[in-house]
N, C-alpha and C positions, 0 to 999 in steps of 0.2 A: 427515550426522551424524558420520561418521568424521573429516572435516576439522575440525569443531568440537571434538571430543574431543582430537584430536591437538594443535590449537592451544592449548587450555586446558592440556594437560599440559606442552607446551614452555614456555609462559609461566610457569606456576607453578614449574616446576623452575628456570628461569633466575632468577626472583625469589628463590627460596629460597637458591640458591647465592650470590647477591649479598648477601642478608641475613646468611647465616652468615659470609661473608667480612668484612662490616662488624663483626659481633659479635666475631669473632676479633681484628680489629685493635684494638678497644676493650679486650679482655681482655689483649692483649699490650702495651698501653700505647703503641701507635703512633698518633700524632696525625695525623689526616687533616684537611686544610683543608676544613671543611664547606661554606662558601659556594661555592667552585668546583665541588664535587660537585653541589650543588643546581642550579647553573647548567648543568652538563653534563647532568643529568637533564632539565631543561627543554628544552635544545637538542636532545637526542636524541629526546624525545617529540614535539617540533615537527617534526623530520625524519620521524619515524614517521607522524605525521598527514599530512604531505605525500605520503609514499609510498602511504599508504592512499587518499588522494584521487585520485592519479594512477591507481592500479590499479583502483579502483572506476569511475572515469570511462572507462577503457579497456574494462572488462567491460560496463558499461552501454551504451556506444556500439555494441559488437558485438551485444549483445542486441537493441537497437532495429533494427539493420540486418537481423538474422535475422527479426525480426517483420515488417519491411517487405517482405522477400523473399517471405514466405508470401502476403501480399496481392498482390504483383506476379505471383507464379506463378498464383494463382487467377484473376486478371484475364486473364493471357495464355492460360490453358487455356480460359477462358470465351470469349474472343475467337476462338480457334481453332475451338471448337465451333460458334460462330455462323457463321463463314465457311465451315465445312464444309457448311453447308446449301446453299451454292451450287454444290457439286460434283455431278458427274453420278454416277448409280448405276453400279456397285455401290460406288464409293468412298465416297459420302456415308454410307451406313448403317454400313459397316465402320469408317470413321474415327471416327464418333461412338461406336460400341461400344468401340473401342480407347481413346478419350478417357475414357469412363466407367471403364474398368478402370484407366486411368492415375491418375485422381483417387483411386481406392481404394488404389492402390499408394503414392501420396504420403502418404495418411493412415496407412497401415500403417507407414511409415518412422519415425513418432514413437515407436514401441514399440522400446525398446533391444534386446530379444531377437529382434526381427524386422527389424532395420535392414538388415543385409546382404542378406537375402532381398528386401526392398522395393527396395533399390538395383538389384539384378540384374533384378528384374521391371520396374522403371521403364525401365532401359536397353534391355531387350528390347522393350518397348512403343514406345519411341522409334524403334528400328530399323524396326519394322513400320509405324509412322506415316510415317516418312521414305520407306519404300518406296512407299507410296501417293502421297506428295507427288511423288516422282520420276516415278511412272507418269503422273499427271495433268499434270505438267510436260512430259513428252515428248509426250503426246497433244495438249496445247493450249499450245504454247510461247509464244504471244503473248498469252495470256489475263491480263487484269488481276486477275480474280477468283482465279485460281490463284496468281498472284504474291503477292497479299495473304495467301492461306492459307499459302503456304510461309514467308512472312515471320513470321507469328504462330507457326507451328510451330517455326521456328528460335529464336524468343524463348523458347518453352517449354523447349527443350533447353538453351539458354544459362542459363536460371534454375535448372534442375536442377544444372548444373555449379557455379553460384555458391553455391547452398544447400549442396551437398556440400562445397565448399572451405571455406566459412565455418563450417558446422556441425560438421565432423569434423576438419579440418586446421588451422583457425585458432584457436589458443588463446593465452592470456596466456603469453608466453615463460617458460621455466623460470628464466632468470636473474633475471627480475623477482620471481618467487616467492621465490627464494633470497635476493635482496637484502632483500625485505620481512621475511622471517623473521630474517635476520641483524640488521637494524636493531631489530626488536622484541625480540630476545634481548638485544642490547646495552642497549637502553633500559630494559627491565624488570630486568636485572641491576644497572644503576646505581641504579634505584629501590630495589631490595632493599639494596644497599650503603649508600645514604643512610639508609634506615630503620634499618639495623643500627648506623650510626655515631651517630645522634642519639638513640637510645633504644629504646622498646618497638616491638614488631612492629605494623604497621598492617594486620592481616589483612583487615578489612572493605573498606577502600579498595583494597587490592591485588586482592582477589577480584572486586570490582565492575569494576575496570579490565580484568582478565583476561577476564571473561565478556563485557563489551562489545566488546573487541577481537576476541575469538574469533567473536562473532556477525557482526561486519562482514566478517571473513575468510571465514566460511561463506557470507555473502551474495554476496561477490565470486566465490567458487567456483561457486555456483549459477548466477549470471549467465553465467559462462564456460562452463559445461557445461549448457546449457539442456535437453538431452534426459534428463539424469539427476537433476537436483536438484529442489528444491521449486518453483522458478520455471521454468515451461516456456512456450515460445512458443505462443501460441494458434493453433489450426488452424481457427478458426471460419470464416474465409473459404473454405477448401477444403470444409468441411462444408456450408456454405450452397450452394456451387457444385455439390456432389454431389447435393443435394436438387433443385436447379434443373434440372440436365441429366437427372436420372432422370425427373422429371415431364414432360420433353419427349419421352419415349419415344414413338415412333409406334405 
């Protein structure tokens, strides 16, 4: 919501400044070559549309990757849980209990106010799981079953790192946002200037453009911050996994 209101305000202000400048030039008798101004407006808006397309494509691609990583993580945890069935006791029951807690921690991570807590809990559980893996590896160094379990557990840990990097640290670069807003300010200022030069204010058209542009920017911001916006990555795969491994309780 804040991104939308800020974008609306910035665009309306830049359009108003351009319009007033155009009206001032008309009143002062300064002739402006209108056809080139119109062409400049068209060219700048085309550049703005290109920037929007690039930024939206980048945000949507990252959103799809984050969604895919949730499914991969659920599959990796499920595979690790199944392979733990072949471990000897007491490792089997302890590992499965830790994996159930791990799924709960991963689901807790989608809550922004509990994110850091969930990350710490996930990494703590990973360390305890890896301690079991190291123990069974020492006990049965040549076991294929143990090797498969360690491999799947390693994938679980790797996917946690990938989700952490993509979800928290990988954002649309600030320079792209700055360029997008710079081009939008220039384009809408030129629109206002052109409107001021040729005659009456076109409030309805300008307002419609402002609202549409702001909606697209808000959508891009939501896709880029999938934990905070309206569009959040579905955790259905992890929820289904939690139900599945809970029903397998001995």
